[in-house]
N, C-alpha and C positions, 0 to 999 in steps of 0.2 A: 536820569541816566548820566553817568559821568562821561567826561571827554574820552577816556580810554575805552569804556564800555561801548560807546557809540562807534569809535574807530574799529573795534574788533567785531562789531555786529554785522559781519558779512560771512558768506559761506567759505570764502577762501581765507588763507592765512596771509596777513598783511606783509610779513617779512619772510614768507615762505615756510616750508616744513623742514628744510634742511638746516643744520646748525650753522652758526656763524663760522666763516672760513678760518679765521684766526684761532678760534677756540678749537676747531677740529684738528688744526695743525699741532696742537699741544698733546695729542693722544699719547705719544711715547712717554710723556712726563707723568701721566696720570697713574695713581696707584691701581692695583688690580681689584681692590675692594676698599670699602670704607664709605664714609658719608660725604655727600656733596650738597652745597647750597647754591641754587641758581637764583640770583636776586633780580627783582623786577623783570621776571622772565616772560611776561606777556602771554603769548599763546603757547609757550612751552617748548619751542623748537630746541633750545639749548639744554634745558633740563632733560628732555627726552633723550637727546644724544648722550648726555652724561650717564643716564640710566643704561643705555645700550652698551656703555663701556664697562658695566658691571658694578656701578656705584649705586648706593641707596641715596636717592635724591629728593630733597625738599625743593620745590619750585614755588616761589611766592610772587604774588603780584597784587596790586590794589584793584584790579578789574575782575569782577565776578565772571564776566563774559570771557575774558582771557583765560581764567582758571578752568572754566568748563571746556574750552577748546584744547587746553593743555591735557586735560583728562582724556578727551576723545583721541588726541594724537598719540598718547601713550598706549591706549587700547589698540589703536590701529597698528602700531608698531610692535605690540606684544611685549611691552615692558611695564614694570611697576614704577609709578611716580607718585609722590605725595604733594599734590598741588594745594597750596594754602592761600587763602584770601587775607593778605596782610598789607597794611599801610606801612611802608618802609620807615616813615618818620616815627612810628610807634614800636618798631621791632626791638626786642631786648638783647639781641646778639649774645646768645649763651656762650660762656667762656670756654675756649678750647674744645669746641664741639666738632668742627668739620675738618676733613682731610683736604677738601677742595672747595674754593669759593669762586664762582664765575659771575662776573659783572660785565654785561655787554650792552652798551648804548643805554645807560640809565641816566641821561643827562638833563632830565627835568629838574634835578636837584640844584637849588641855589647854593652858593658857596658854604653857608653855615650848615645846612643839612648835608651837603656833600662831605664836609669835614667830619661830621658825626658818623656818616655811613662809612667813610674810610677808616675811622677809629674803630667802629664796630666790626668791620671786616677783620682787622688785625686781632681784635679781642677774640673773635669766634673761631679763628683758625687754630688748629692743633699745632704743636711744635712739629716742624717738618711739613706742615700743610702748605698747599699750593694755591696762590691767587692768580687768576687769569682775568685780565681787565682790558677792555677795548672801548674807546670812545672817539668822538670827533675832536679835531684840533681847530685852531683859529681860521685857517684858510677855507674851512667849510662854509664860512659866511659868504665867501665869493662864489663857491660852487653851487650852493643852494640845492643839494641833492638829498637832503634829509637832515635830521638833527635840530637842535635848538637854534633860535635866532639871537640869543643873548651870549655875548662873548665870555661873560663871567662863568657860564656853565660849561665851557669847552676846556679840554685838557691841553697841557703842554708837557714835554718831557721834564722840564724843570719842576713843574707842579707835582707830578707823580713821584719824581725822585725825592722831593722834599717830604711829601705826605707819607710815603712808604719807606722812609729812611731806616725804620726799625726792622725791615725785612731784607733778606738777601735778594737783590735784584738780578734775575737771570737774563732778562731781555727787556729792553726799553727802547722803542723806536717810533719816530715820527715819520710818516711817509704818505704819499699820494697813491691811490689805487682806484681801479674801476670796480665799484661794488655792484653786485647783482644778487640782492636778497629780497625776494618777493617783489611787490609792486612799489614799496616805499623807500627802499635803500637801493637806488639804481643810479649809476653814473660816477663820474670822477668825484672822489671823496678824500678829504684830509683826515687821516686816522692817527691815533697815538695808541700803541700797544704796550702792555706790561705783563710780564710773567715774573712772579716773585715767590720766595719761599720763606716761611717763618722759621727763624733759627731755633 
């Protein structure tokens, strides 16, 4: 059993059943219809929320246990979701496919893989498509309330501005916040938020 399969093998949802708060705040920017991709979506809370906004959603994760819980959450909430078991390192990022890509706390990716993911995200967005990205910043190593323990996996404003310089950046902010997402993302946290649109 993989690390993530083991973590998700509980009856409750590790990060809760509600969407990430930053993602939910972007509701006014979302198109009324179209296709969305929720990457490394774990137990599906963010993909299910995107489906509730009227989007056709592919929610992928490398954990079979997470994917099954995403399927159950979608059924519980009465929405259609396409949960797929995919290793992000092997995903082919189809060109100009998605109207929305959401990437929330997928910071297991070392810098080379992260750069490939960031390039893939830009490739798979349609023109005019929206990227919503949130992750932990360097002060998270002091707070120890979730996220990776390796500084190279964390985000900074400068890093995201550089990696997504080909997109129109609508919002980029580094800030501290009290997180309350399930049992695993709780307490003071250093976050970096990005909303960008493909020209």
